[in-house]
N, C-alpha and C positions, 0 to 999 in steps of 0.2 A: 711563505706557504701559500698553496693555491687550492681552492675547494670548488666543489660543483663543476667538476670535470676540467678544471684549470682555467675556466673563464673569469673567475673573480679572485682577486688578490685578497687574501684574509688577514695579511700582516697588519698588526694594530688592532684587530677586531677579535682578539682571543676571547674577551669576555662574552661578547655576543655569541661566539661559536660554542663556548662552554654552556651557556644558558640554552641554546638550541639542542645541544646534546643532552643536557639534563631535562629538558622538556620531554624529548623522545624516549628517553630512558624511563622517566617517571610514568609516561603513558604506557610503556611496555610492561611495567611492573603492575600497574593497575589492571591492565588487560589480564596479566598472568593470574592476579589474585582473584579476579572475578571469575575465571575458569576454574581455579583451584578450589573456590568455595563450593563448587558443585559435588566434589568427592572428598574434601578434606575432612568433614565432620564424620563420615563413615569410617574413614581410616582411623581417626581419633578415638571413636567409641569402640572400634574393633579392639584397639589395644587397650582401652579401659576394661572391656569384657574379658579379655585374656587374663589381665592382672587380677580382677576380681574373681574370676573363675578358679584360678590356681589358689587363691586365698580360701575360697569355699571348699575346694577339694581337700586342702590341708585340714580344714576344720572338720569336714565329715570323716576323714581319715582318723583323727584323733577321737571322735566318738566311737568309730568302729573298734579301735584298738582297745578302748576302755571296756566296751562291752564283751570283746573276744577274750582279751588276755586277763582282765580283772575278774569279770563276772563268770565267764564260761570256763576258762582254763585255770582260774584261780591262781594268778601270777601277778599280785598287785604291784610289786616294784617294777617289774618289766613294763606293766601297762603305764604306770606313772612316768617313767623315764621316757618311753616312746611318745606319750602324749605331749610332754614338755618339750622334746626335741622337736616334733611337728609344729608345736606353737611358736618355738623359737624361729623355726624357718619361715613361718607366716609373719612374724614381726619383721624379719630381715627383708622379706619380699615387700611389705608395706613401706619399709623405710626406703628401699630403692626405688619404689614406684611412685610414692607420694611425698611431697616436700612440705615442711612446716608444721605437721601435725602428728610427728612421731609419738608423743605421749598418748594422743587419743587412740592410737592404734592398740593399745592395751585393752581397750574395752572389748575387741574381738576375741581375746583369750580368756576374758573372765567367765564366760559360760562353761569352758572346758575345766577351769579350776573348780567351778562349783560342783561339776559332775565328780571331779576327783574327791573333793571333800565329802560329798554325799556318800560315795562308796566306802570312804576311809572310816566314816563314824557309823556304818551300817552294822545292824547285828548279824552275826554269823553263828552257823551251828558248829559242832565239834569237828565235822568233816570239812569245814571251810565254806560251805555253800551259804548263799544269803538266805535269810529267814523270808518265807514267802509272803507273809501277811504283814510285814512292817511297811511304814510309810516313809517316803523320801521327800520331805517337805523342802530340803535344801534344793533340790532340782527345780523347784518351782521359780527359783531366781534366774535360771537359764533363759526362760522364755522372754521376760522383759529385756534381759541383756542382749539377746540376739535381735530384738526389735529395735533396741537402741543402736546397736552396731550397723544394721541395715539403714537406720536414718542417717548415721554419720556417712556411710558410703553414699547414699543418695545426695547428701550436701556436697561431698567431695566430687562426685561425678557430674554435678549440675554446672551449666555454663555460668561464666561470670557476667552479670548484667542482664537486663531484660532482653537485649537484642543480641547476646552472645550466643554462639553455638558450638564452642570448643571448651572442654573442661581445663582449667588452667592449674589445677593441683596436681596433676599427673606429669611426671617428668617425661614420659614417652611421647607427649604431644607438644613439648615446649619447643622443640626445634622444627616443627612442621611448617610454620610461617616464617620463613628466613628473611622476607622482605617487609616485615612489619615495622622494623625501624626506619627503613628507607621511606616507606609510604607515609609514616607519621612522624614528620620531621619535628624537631624540638621548637622550631620557630624561625622567623625571619631576622635577618641581620639588620642593623641600623641603615645600612645603604639600601637594602631591599625595602625597608619600610618607607624610606624617603622616595624611592621609585614608585611604589604603589600610592603615596600621598600625592605625587604629582599627576597621577592618572585618575585621581578620585573623581574629578569634575567629569571627566569623559565617561567614567564607568557609571557615575550617577545619572548621566543623560541617557545612556543606553536602556536602563529599565524603564524610565519615564516614556520613552519613545515607544518601546514594545508594548507597554501598558496601553498607550493611547491606541495603537492599532487593535490590540486585543478588545479593549473596551467597546469600540464601535462593533467589531464582529460579534461580540457576545451578546449585543443587543438585538441581533438578528434572530426572529423566531425560528424554531426548529423546522416548522412546516414548509418554510421558504427554501431550505437547503436540500440539495441532492445528497444521495448517500456518500459520494466522494468528498463533497464540500463539508459535510458533517464530520467525517473522519479527518479531514485535514485541519479543521478548526480544533479538534481535539488534540491533534499532534502539535499544533502550535501552542496550545495551553500546557501540554505535557512538557515540551521543550522549555517554555519560559519557567515552569515551576522547578524543573530539575537545575536549571542554570541559577535561578535565584537560590536554591538549596546550597549549591557549591559555593556561591559567593558569600552566603551567611556563614557556612562552616569555616571558610578561610578567614573571614573577618573576625569571628569569635575566637578561633584558635590562636590568632596573632594579637589579640587585644586591640583591634582597630575598629574605628566608628563604622557602624552598619548603615549602608545607603537606605534612604527613605523611599517610600512609593505612595502614590495616591491611587488607592485601590477602590474608590467609589465607581459605581456603574455610570453608564452615560445618562441615564435618567436623573441620578442624583447629582450630576456635575452642575456647578452654577454656570450662568451664561457667560460670565468673564473668562472662566477657564475654557469653556467650549470654543470661544473666539480665538484663544491662545493655543489651541490644540495644534500639533505639528502637521496634522492631516486635514486642517480646515479647508473648507470649499471642495473636498473630494467626495465622490459618491461610492456607494458599495455595490458590489455585482461582480460579475453578471449572474442574473437569476434566470432560470429557464421557466417557460410555461408553453402549454399546447393551445394552438388555435383550433377552431372547429374543423378545419381540413386536416388536422393531424400534423401540422407542420410546427416544429419547435421554434419558439421565438424568445428573444432576450429582453430583459428590463433591468433597471437599476433602481437603487434606493436612495434617495435624498434624506439622509438621516437628520441633517442640519435644518432642513426646510428651507432652502435658499430659492427654490423654484416654486412661486405661488400657484402656478398652473398644474403643478404635479399633484394629483389626487391621492392623499395618504402618502406622498412622497415617492410614489411609483413613477419613474420616468420610462416610457417606452421609447423615446428618442432622446439620446444623450447628446448634449451639445458638444461639439468638437473641442471646445477649449476647456472642458471640465475634465479633470483626471479621475481614474478609477483606482480605489484602493481594494484590490482584490486579495484573496488569501495567499497567493504567491508573493505578493508585496509584503503581507504580514510576516510570512515565513522567513522572508529575506531580512527583515528588520530583527527578528528574533535570533537569526544565526549570527548577525552582526554583534547582538548583545552576548552571545555565546562566546565569540571570538574574543570580546573585550575581557570576559572573565577568564578565559584560558590564558590570556596574555599576562594576567597579574598573578594567577595562582600556579602556573607552569604545570598545569595538569589538563585534563580533559573532562568534560561534563558527560556523565552517563545518563541518558534519557531513558533506558530501559526500566528503571525503577523509580517511578514518580508517583506522587500522590494525586495527580490531576485527573486519574481516571474516575475518582469518585466524586469530583466536583459537580456542581449543578451546570445545566445548559446555558444559563443566562449570566453567569458570573464566575469569577475564580474563587479560591478558597482562602483569600486574604482578609476577609472582613470587610468593613464599611466605614472606616475612619478617614479623615481628610488626609492626613500625612503620617504614616506609621512606618517604622523601620521593616525591612524585609525580614520575613520569618521563615524558618525552614518548615515545610508542610509534609514532607515525605518521611522516609525512614532515616534521613540524616540528622535527626534530632539529637541522637545520643551516639556521640563518637568517642566515648571514653574507652571502648574496648575494640571496635572494629572500624575498619576504614568505611568511607561513605559509599563506596562502589560495590561492597560485598553483600550479597543476598543471604538472608538468615534462613538456613535449613535446619530445623530443630527436630526432624523426624527421628534420627537415631537416639537423640536425648529423650525424646517422648516415649521411645520403645524401652529404653533402659530404665525410665522412671516408672513406667507402667509394671515392669517385671519386678522391680524393687518393692513396689507397693503391694504387688499380689504375694511376694514372699512374706512381707511383713503382715499381712492379713493372715496367711497360713500359720505363721508363728503365734500370732494372737489367738487364733482358733485352737492350736495345740496347746497353749497355755491355759485356756479356759477349760479345756477337756482334761488336762492334767490336774488342775486345781480341784475340779470336781471329782476326779478319781481319787486323789490323795485324801481328800476330806470325806470320802464315802458319800458325797451328795448324790451324784448321777454318774453312772458308768457307761460310756458310749461304746467303747471299743472291746470291752471284756479282756483286756490284756493285763497281765500282772506287771509288777514294777521290776521284774528281773528277767533275765534271758533264760528260758528253759533249755535244757540240754539236748532236747530232740531236734531242735531246729538245725544244728550244725555239729559236725564231728560225732554223729550218734552211731554207736556200735550196734551191731545186729547180733541177735541170738537166733541162729538158725534151727529150725525144728525139722526132723526127719520122721516120715510116717513109719509106724510099726504095722506090718501085716498081721492081722488077728481074724480068726474066724468067729465073728459075732454071733451069739445066740440071738434067735429071732430075727436075724438079718437087719433090714432097715428099719424094723419096728423097735429095735433096742436104742434107747437114748441115755447115754452116760451123763449122770447129774452131778457125781461127786467123786473126787479121787482122793485117796488116803495112802501115804507112804508108811505103811505098817511095818512091824518086825517080820511078818510073814510074807511081805512083798507089797506090790502095788495093788490096791484094792480099788476096783471099779464098781460104782453102785449106780443102780437106776432107781426108779420109784418103788420096785417090787422085789429086787433080788440084788445080791452082792456077788462079785466074781474076783478071784485073785489070778493075776498074770503069772504063768508058769513058764518056765523055758524047758524045752525038749529038743532032742536032735533034729527033729523035723521042723521046729520053729516054735514060736510062742503060741500059747492057747490060754483060754479063759476056764478056771476051775470054780464051779459054784460053792458058795460058803452057806451051807444049810443052817448053821447055827446062829447066824446074824439075822434078826427080823428086817423085813424089807423097808419099813418106815424108820430108818435109823441111820446115823453117821458115826464114823470113827473119828475122834479127835486125838491124834497122836503126836508125840514129842519124843523122838528116839524110841526107846523101849517101853515107854509108858502111853497107854491108850485109854480113852473114856469113851464109852458108847453113848450117844446122845440120841434121845428120842423126842418126838413132838406130838404129844397127844392132842394138844389143842393149838389154836392160833397164837396165844401168848404164853404157852406152857412149854417147859423144857425140863426133861428128866435125864440125870446123868447117872450111869451105871458104872461105878468104880470097882475094880477088882484088886483089892490091897491085900487080902488074907486067903486068897484062894476062892472067895465067895463074893458075888457082886453086891455092892451096897447102893442103895437108891438115894439120890439127892434131887429133890424137886425144886426147881427155880421158876420164877415168873418174870416174863419180860414186860416192859413198860408197854401200855397200850399202843396199838396201831404201829408196832415195832416189827422188824423182819430180821431174823438171824441170818447172818452172812458167814461168818467163820469163827473158829474156836480152836484152842491148843492147850495143852497141859504143860506146866512148867513150874519149876520150884517157887516157893513163895518168897524166898530170899531175893530172887531177881526183881520181884515187884516192891520189896521193902514193906511188905505187909504180912500180918498173920505169922509172926515169928514162930509161934508155937506149932504150926502146921507145916508139914513137909511139902505138900503140893497144892497148887492152886490151878484153876482154870481161867484162862483169858479169852474173852469173847468180844466179837465185833457185831453190832447191830445197829439198825437205824430205820428211818421211815421210808416210805415209797420214794424212789428217786424221782427228782425234778428234771426239768428240760435240760438244764445247763450245769447242774452241780449236785452233788449227793452229800448230805451231812451224815457222818458215821459217829456212833457212840461206842466207846470203849469202856468195859466193865470187867471185873474180876471177882471171883468167889473162891472161898476155900472148900477143899475137898474134905469134909468132916470124916471123923473116924466112925461116927454114928449118925444116923439120920435124925435131923431135928425139924422136920417138916418142910414146908415150902418157904423159899426166901425170895423177896422181890430184889431183882437186879437194879442197881442203880448206876448211872453213868458217872464215871470218874474222869474221862477226858473226851474231848471233841476233836474230830478232824474233818475237813472239808475237801472233797475231791472234785476238781474242776474237769468238766468234760470238754473244754475247749482244747483243741489240737491246732497248734499254729501251722502245720502243714496240710491237714486234711479237713480242717473244720470241726464241726460238732461230732462227737462220738458217744458211744454208750458204754457202760459198765458191763463187762463179760462175767467176770468171777473174782473172788478173793480167796487167798490162801495164807493162813497164819501158822508160823512155825518159830518157836523159840523167842517170841516177842518181836518177830519181824514179820511184816504184812506184805504180801505180794498182791499188786493190784494189776489186773489185766483188762485192757480196753478192747472195744471192738476192732479198732484199727491195728492191734498188735502192739501198742504201747505198752510197756511193762515197767512199772514203778515199785521200788522198794522203800517201805517206811519202817522206821524205828518207833515202837510204841512204848518203850521202856523209859524214855526220858522224861523230863518235866512236861512236855507236850510232844505229840506226834510230829516227827522230823522225816522229811524226805531225804534219802541217803543217795540212791542212784536210780538210773533209769536205762532201759534197753529198748530195743525195737525188736519184737519177735517176728520172724518171717518164716514162711512155709511155702511149700511147692504148689502152685495153683493146680487144682484138680480138674478144670475145665471152664470154659467161657461160660458165664452165667450160672455157675454153680460154686460160689465162694464158700469158704470154710468159716464156721461160726463156733467159737469156743464156749464151752459150758462148765468145764472143771479144770483145776489146776493143782498141782502139789510138787514139792521138792524134797530130795534126799541128798544126804552126804555120803560119798564113798571115796576113800583114799585121797582126801583133799580136794575132791571135785564135787561140784553141785550138779546133781542130775535133776532136770526138770521134765515133768510129764504134763501133757495138755490133751485133753479129751473134747469132742464136740461132734458136730455133724455138718454134712454138706447142705447147704440151704435148698437146693433144688431137688436132689435125689434123696435127700433124708438119710443118706448113708453114714453110720457112725465111723468116726475116726479117732485114732490114737497116735500121738506123736511124742518124741523125746528129743531132749538136747542137753548138753553138758558144758561146763565151763570151769575154769579153776576158780577157787573160792576167792582168792584175793582180787580177782579182776571185777567182781561185782562190787566189792567195798563193804561187805557185810563183815 
């Protein structure tokens, strides 16, 4: 067999040929890995982020399904099954992407299980809705579990070792470094170790010679050197340190004795060793200086003091027999040391990543002992995970770590806010612990205007509506009108028998006329026997009457001997964010027994927080058969049952109406409902804010659609 163009017969030199091929292959692999390290970490953490992103998406979908299917749609079994399916998918993805920690992946599913358990044991109303005022203490466990899960992900995504930059726990990145086994061989064979042992003396001599040249040039002051000489000296130091690092790594990896070096400076070196220096008798230079005429001249430095006539060792005229140790000669000696190291390691020395840039100008970074082993000074100290020639790029990991810590901080903050909210200590966000139905899948109740010829035009202000047996009664502060239907359209008929300062509280065919002679006085006029009977009631101080209705006493489970009772809703002045209402009832006695003080039997709180439009105001209340209709300024309409153990929200709608013009919104002031042929008919009255024009509107819906 012939090689090198057929000029040399390689028969019998197969071993040398294989070693040459191995050397060049190893060098090619190291070059490839050094280039690969520039983008490998970005590719690895892109895969990690995709894996963790899918896991977080499944977690968020599980929470959303619990809120939508269980809380809002009231389908607990469907919500539980869907949440468990998504958690199973998340566990499978974790098993496929991460190796060795499958049991720990269950921590990510525990917050969802806590949410399911909290909803399963929560109190519900007869209609299946969550009780609005209850506490969800079990949900507080979700926050520390989420923080713990993110801490586990942070540990899994972290690089292995201080100098590592790739996550080793993710299967998606295990195959990215295909040459790692070739680059980090198991060790040398016995024959190779004998080969290294035979060349140990020569390898030991090479760093000593290089250190001798460097020792002299390191003693040169910085001000004597030109910029090019200073850079070249730094390059020689850098090359020597990189070569020494590669030699130390090779010896340590194969359990071979590490060569020693004398790292003392020239000033600390004993005279006997100075006389034995390989470059004894040589001067350093040349150095440049400028004479008065501006001409550049050269001079040399006698560092050993061999010429007594040289002042300070400066030689302006070098004897012809004296040799010069210049920086080119020092670099040549260093390159010879590098070739010796590459010859026994079958690799190449990378000088781009050396620790010598940070060393001082007058000495290397090897300390000042007489004879110490060579030590790795650069990034080659830790080779447990990465090859010596790979640059550590931890920017992707730093970004992933920062985002993970930020998410943990958010979960901690949410946990603190949730704990303060559930314990009624401090409420920051004014949210309830359940999903209100107005936020999604909210049905609308469309109101259409009724064209009416209003008395007094824009000066008429409807303040109260009553669905009486005679028809719809529209009341202002001074008069009452009944809506009549004629062939030419609806019109208002004045009711002269009703005093202006009064209201009708009706329930079907039974009505009671209420008057308010004072701020806290209420008079009920009951017509049981063809003549009105007067019943005087007193409201608690600083209370305001909102609504009332007549209903059988049996519906209230009180006053069994009395057939009819009056149910009333009153309260104090409304606050900025909520309104506390008092619910009371009184019997309609057959004979007047004087004034009776009303006492609150139940309490309910209206929240003015709308999750879509923000804060809103209370427009009007309507009470009928124990059902309370609450209309807010945004059009939100709520139905409450007042006949249970405590007031309970049953249903909600969104009242909508046609806009009357830009900058002229409608404001409701009165509301009532009536039932005809299985349908609920709603009437709403108010005025236009800008033009002050009164407005009357109506809507109808099937009774079962409301949920009453």
